[in-house]
C-alpha positions as CSV (number, residue, x, y, z in Angstrom):
1,X,-31.0,59.0,-165.4
2,X,-34.1,61.2,-165.8
3,X,-36.0,61.9,-169.2
4,X,-35.0,65.7,-169.0
5,X,-32.7,67.2,-171.5
6,X,-29.4,67.8,-169.6
7,X,-28.5,71.3,-169.5
8,X,-25.3,71.3,-167.3
9,X,-22.0,71.9,-169.2
10,X,-19.6,69.4,-169.4
11,X,-16.0,69.1,-171.1
12,X,-16.7,65.7,-173.0
13,X,-18.4,67.0,-176.0
14,X,-17.2,65.6,-179.2
15,X,-15.9,62.6,-180.9
16,X,-14.7,59.5,-179.1
17,X,-13.0,56.6,-181.2
18,X,-11.8,53.0,-180.3
19,X,-8.0,52.6,-181.2
20,X,-9.1,50.4,-184.4
21,X,-11.4,53.1,-185.3
22,X,-14.4,50.6,-185.5
23,X,-16.4,52.5,-182.9
24,X,-17.0,56.2,-183.2
25,X,-19.0,57.7,-180.3
26,X,-20.1,61.4,-180.5
27,X,-21.4,63.4,-177.4
28,X,-23.4,66.1,-178.8
29,X,-24.9,69.1,-177.3
30,X,-28.6,69.0,-175.9
31,X,-28.0,65.7,-174.5
32,X,-27.8,63.6,-177.5
33,X,-25.4,61.0,-178.5
34,X,-24.7,59.0,-181.9
35,X,-22.5,55.7,-182.2
36,X,-21.2,54.5,-185.3
37,X,-20.1,50.9,-185.6
38,X,-18.0,50.0,-188.7
39,X,-20.1,51.1,-191.8
40,X,-23.2,51.5,-189.7
41,X,-22.9,55.4,-189.2
42,X,-25.8,55.6,-186.6
43,X,-25.7,52.1,-185.0
44,X,-26.9,53.6,-181.7
45,X,-28.6,56.8,-180.9
46,X,-30.3,58.3,-177.8
47,X,-29.8,60.5,-174.9
48,X,-27.1,60.7,-172.3
49,X,-26.3,62.5,-169.0
50,X,-23.0,63.4,-167.4
51,X,-22.5,63.8,-163.8
52,X,-18.9,64.6,-162.9
53,X,-16.8,62.0,-164.5
54,X,-19.6,59.5,-165.0
55,X,-22.1,59.3,-168.1
56,X,-25.4,57.3,-168.4
57,X,-27.1,56.5,-171.6
58,X,-30.4,55.7,-172.8
59,X,-30.7,54.7,-176.4
60,X,-34.0,55.3,-178.3
61,X,-35.2,51.5,-177.8
62,X,-34.9,52.1,-173.9
63,X,-31.6,50.2,-173.5
64,X,-29.5,51.7,-170.8
65,X,-25.8,51.9,-170.3
66,X,-23.2,53.8,-168.5
67,X,-19.5,54.8,-168.8
68,X,-16.7,56.6,-167.0
69,X,-14.1,59.3,-168.1
70,X,-10.6,58.7,-166.7
71,X,-7.5,60.6,-167.8
72,X,-9.6,62.0,-170.7
73,X,-10.4,58.4,-171.8
74,X,-14.0,57.1,-172.2
75,X,-14.5,53.6,-170.7
76,X,-17.7,52.3,-172.0
77,X,-19.5,48.9,-172.6
78,X,-16.1,47.2,-172.2
79,X,-14.5,49.7,-174.7
80,X,-11.7,52.2,-174.4
81,X,-12.4,55.4,-176.6
82,X,-10.0,58.3,-176.8
83,X,-10.9,61.7,-178.0
84,X,-10.7,62.4,-181.6
85,X,-11.1,66.0,-183.3
86,X,-12.0,66.8,-186.7
87,X,-9.2,69.3,-187.8
88,X,-9.4,71.5,-190.7
89,X,-6.1,72.9,-192.1
90,X,-5.8,75.8,-194.5
91,X,-2.4,76.2,-196.4
92,X,-2.1,72.5,-196.0
93,X,-0.1,71.9,-199.2
94,X,3.4,72.6,-197.8
95,X,5.4,74.0,-195.0
96,X,3.5,74.5,-191.4
97,X,0.2,73.3,-192.8
98,X,1.6,70.1,-194.3
99,X,3.5,69.1,-191.1
100,X,0.5,70.0,-189.0
101,X,-1.9,67.7,-190.9
102,X,0.6,65.0,-190.9
103,X,1.3,65.3,-187.2
104,X,-2.4,65.6,-186.1
105,X,-3.5,62.6,-188.4
106,X,-0.7,60.5,-187.0
107,X,-2.2,61.2,-183.5
108,X,-5.5,59.8,-184.8
109,X,-7.3,63.0,-185.8
110,X,-9.4,63.0,-189.1
111,X,-8.0,66.1,-191.2
112,X,-9.5,68.0,-193.7
113,X,-7.0,69.6,-196.0
114,X,-7.4,73.2,-197.8
115,X,-5.2,74.7,-200.1
116,X,-5.1,75.8,-204.0
117,X,-2.5,73.3,-205.2
118,X,-4.6,70.3,-205.6
119,X,-2.1,67.9,-206.8
120,X,-0.1,68.5,-203.4
121,X,-3.1,67.9,-201.5
122,X,-3.8,64.5,-203.1
123,X,-0.4,63.4,-202.5
124,X,-0.7,64.3,-199.0
125,X,-3.8,62.3,-198.7
126,X,-2.3,59.4,-199.9
127,X,0.6,59.8,-197.6
128,X,-1.8,59.9,-194.4
129,X,-4.1,57.3,-195.6
130,X,-1.2,54.9,-196.2
131,X,0.0,55.5,-192.7
132,X,-3.5,54.5,-191.5
133,X,-5.0,57.9,-190.9
134,X,-8.3,59.6,-192.4
135,X,-7.8,62.5,-194.6
136,X,-10.1,64.7,-197.1
137,X,-8.5,67.0,-199.6
138,X,-10.7,70.0,-200.5
139,X,-9.5,72.6,-203.2
140,X,-9.6,75.9,-201.3
141,X,-8.9,79.7,-202.0
142,X,-9.4,81.5,-198.6
143,X,-9.4,84.8,-200.2
144,X,-12.8,83.5,-201.5
145,X,-15.7,83.4,-199.0
146,X,-17.6,80.9,-201.0
147,X,-14.7,78.5,-201.5
148,X,-13.8,78.7,-197.8
149,X,-17.4,77.9,-196.9
150,X,-17.3,75.1,-199.4
151,X,-14.3,73.7,-197.4
152,X,-16.2,73.8,-194.1
153,X,-19.1,72.3,-195.6
154,X,-17.0,69.5,-197.1
155,X,-15.7,68.8,-193.5
156,X,-19.3,68.6,-191.8
157,X,-20.6,66.3,-194.7
158,X,-17.8,63.9,-194.3
159,X,-17.2,63.8,-190.6
160,X,-20.2,65.6,-189.2
161,X,-18.5,68.4,-187.1
162,X,-15.7,70.7,-187.0
163,X,-13.6,70.5,-183.8
164,X,-10.5,72.4,-184.8
165,X,-9.4,74.8,-187.4
166,X,-6.0,75.7,-188.0
167,X,-5.7,79.1,-190.1
168,X,-2.5,78.6,-191.5
169,X,-2.8,80.1,-195.2
170,X,-0.5,83.0,-195.6
171,X,2.1,84.6,-197.8
172,X,4.9,86.9,-197.4
173,X,6.3,89.0,-200.3
174,X,8.4,91.4,-198.3
175,X,9.5,94.7,-199.6
176,X,10.1,98.3,-198.4
177,X,7.3,100.6,-198.7
178,X,9.3,102.5,-201.2
179,X,9.0,99.8,-203.8
180,X,5.3,100.5,-204.3
181,X,4.4,96.7,-204.8
182,X,0.9,97.5,-204.1
183,X,-0.4,94.2,-205.8
184,X,1.8,92.2,-203.3
185,X,0.7,94.4,-200.6
186,X,-3.1,93.7,-201.5
187,X,-2.1,89.9,-201.7
188,X,-1.0,89.9,-198.3
189,X,-4.1,91.5,-196.9
190,X,-6.3,89.1,-198.8
191,X,-4.6,86.0,-197.7
192,X,-3.3,86.9,-194.2
193,X,-6.3,89.2,-193.0
194,X,-9.3,88.5,-195.1
195,X,-8.6,84.7,-195.4
196,X,-8.6,84.4,-191.6
197,X,-11.9,86.2,-191.4
198,X,-13.2,84.1,-194.1
199,X,-12.2,81.1,-192.1
200,X,-13.7,82.2,-188.9
201,X,-17.1,83.1,-190.7
202,X,-17.1,79.8,-192.4
203,X,-16.6,77.6,-189.3
204,X,-17.3,79.4,-186.1
205,X,-21.3,78.9,-186.7
206,X,-20.7,75.2,-186.4
207,X,-18.6,75.4,-183.5
208,X,-21.1,77.5,-181.7
209,X,-23.9,74.9,-182.5
210,X,-21.8,72.1,-181.1
211,X,-20.9,74.1,-177.9
212,X,-17.3,73.2,-178.5
213,X,-14.4,74.0,-180.9
214,X,-10.8,75.4,-181.1
215,X,-9.5,77.9,-183.5
216,X,-5.7,78.0,-183.9
217,X,-4.2,81.1,-186.1
218,X,-0.8,80.9,-187.3
219,X,0.5,84.4,-186.8
220,X,4.3,85.3,-186.8
221,X,7.0,86.9,-184.6
222,X,6.0,89.5,-187.0
223,X,2.8,90.1,-185.0
224,X,5.2,91.3,-181.9
225,X,7.5,93.4,-183.8
226,X,8.2,95.1,-187.1
227,X,11.4,94.9,-189.4
228,X,12.6,97.0,-192.3
229,X,10.8,95.5,-195.7
230,X,8.1,93.8,-193.4
231,X,5.9,96.7,-192.8
232,X,2.9,95.4,-194.7
233,X,3.5,91.8,-193.8
234,X,3.9,92.6,-190.0
235,X,0.7,94.8,-190.2
236,X,-1.2,91.7,-191.5
237,X,0.2,89.6,-188.7
238,X,-0.5,92.1,-186.0
239,X,-4.1,92.1,-187.5
240,X,-4.3,88.5,-187.3
241,X,-3.2,88.4,-183.8
242,X,-5.8,91.0,-182.9
243,X,-8.7,89.4,-184.6
244,X,-7.7,86.0,-183.0
245,X,-7.7,87.9,-179.4
246,X,-11.0,89.4,-180.1
247,X,-12.5,85.9,-181.1
248,X,-11.2,84.7,-177.8
249,X,-12.7,87.5,-175.9
250,X,-16.2,87.1,-177.7
251,X,-16.2,83.4,-177.6
252,X,-18.2,81.2,-174.9
253,X,-16.1,79.0,-172.7
254,X,-16.4,76.0,-174.9
255,X,-14.5,77.6,-177.8
256,X,-10.6,77.6,-177.3
257,X,-8.6,80.1,-179.3
258,X,-4.7,79.8,-179.8
259,X,-2.3,82.2,-181.8
260,X,1.0,80.7,-182.5
261,X,3.7,83.0,-183.5
262,X,6.7,81.0,-185.3
263,X,10.1,82.6,-185.9
264,X,12.4,81.6,-188.7
265,X,11.0,78.3,-190.1
266,X,11.7,76.3,-192.9
267,X,9.0,76.9,-195.7
268,X,8.4,78.4,-199.1
269,X,7.2,81.7,-197.7
270,X,10.5,83.3,-198.7
271,X,10.1,82.2,-202.3
272,X,7.6,84.8,-203.0
273,X,9.9,87.5,-202.4
274,X,10.5,89.4,-205.6
275,X,12.0,92.7,-204.1
276,X,16.0,92.1,-204.5
277,X,16.7,94.2,-201.1
278,X,14.2,92.1,-199.1
279,X,15.4,88.8,-200.8
280,X,18.9,89.5,-200.0
281,X,17.9,90.5,-196.3
282,X,15.9,87.3,-195.9
283,X,18.6,84.9,-197.2
284,X,20.9,86.2,-194.2
285,X,18.0,86.2,-191.8
286,X,17.1,82.7,-192.5
287,X,20.6,81.3,-191.7
288,X,19.1,79.7,-188.5
289,X,15.8,78.1,-188.8
290,X,13.4,75.4,-187.0
291,X,11.6,72.9,-189.0
292,X,7.9,73.2,-189.7
293,X,7.4,70.2,-187.7
294,X,8.6,72.1,-184.6
295,X,5.6,74.4,-185.2
296,X,3.5,71.4,-185.8
297,X,4.5,70.0,-182.4
298,X,3.5,73.4,-180.7
299,X,-0.1,73.0,-182.5
300,X,-0.5,69.3,-181.3
301,X,0.4,70.6,-177.8
302,X,-2.5,73.3,-177.7
303,X,-5.0,70.7,-179.3
304,X,-4.3,68.1,-177.0
305,X,-4.8,69.9,-173.8
306,X,-8.0,69.3,-171.9
307,X,-11.0,71.2,-172.7
308,X,-10.8,73.3,-169.6
309,X,-7.4,74.6,-170.5
310,X,-7.1,77.0,-173.2
311,X,-3.4,77.4,-174.5
312,X,-3.7,81.2,-175.8
313,X,-0.4,82.2,-177.3
314,X,2.8,80.2,-178.2
315,X,5.9,82.0,-179.6
316,X,8.4,79.4,-181.3
317,X,11.9,80.5,-182.4
318,X,15.2,79.2,-183.5
319,X,17.4,79.1,-180.4
320,X,19.9,81.4,-182.2
321,X,17.2,83.9,-183.2
322,X,17.3,87.0,-181.1
């Protein structure tokens, strides 16, 4: 291994962890690594160089070692380490956000939970940690840029990086345009569009600095077609899908971008509808639905793909939905 800082891109940036969580091995940009063991957050630090599926290390004391990547598993120093990602989830207190946090935490990923309902976040952290996972709850209002930035900052302060953002926060108080419910229209624009932009603004700089990351936007089938009473909601979801596609086109290859468009899904979204016409239509529309975990499984699939595979769009509907 030479002493020059490696510049060749490789797909192994990020966090690698043993099954018991005792060894946490992070490959950073610029050819530096940090290895934590138990409570020692920087037990070993040094430089590394990747050639194909082989990695060579030299720690800052001059000690050398090597390892190999096989089937997205790092074999190093007699240890087996699997890729783990620090995942941020907005709207994590219920529905799809909650299901996504539970599923990704059960896969071993540390999760950072953002939402306004702090009591629910606390219960979710208890559930995740009780099952052996890692979770951090951060009170978050995505309509407020400062709050969203504090959410991102809390993630890096606790876990040192941001690998995945699931921008799930959303509201859906449907109504016909003739109802004139302007405050509800503004709320949808604030949460569904401005909240997405705030989430990107708060986390993208960290991903760019890392040289890797994954942004997952929770859109809707309402991002593909407009329905009566859904003009404003669908407009916000069309916007979310367009913004996310723009992010994909503008981002370097290390940043992956996914839009997930759920069909009718079990959630609390319909509970915010106050217009009687829209509420009656939604009751019939939601006769067939998929579970929130069905959408969480789609997120898990996209997140789990190898770094050289970018899953850009997924649409998930009940089989009965046409």
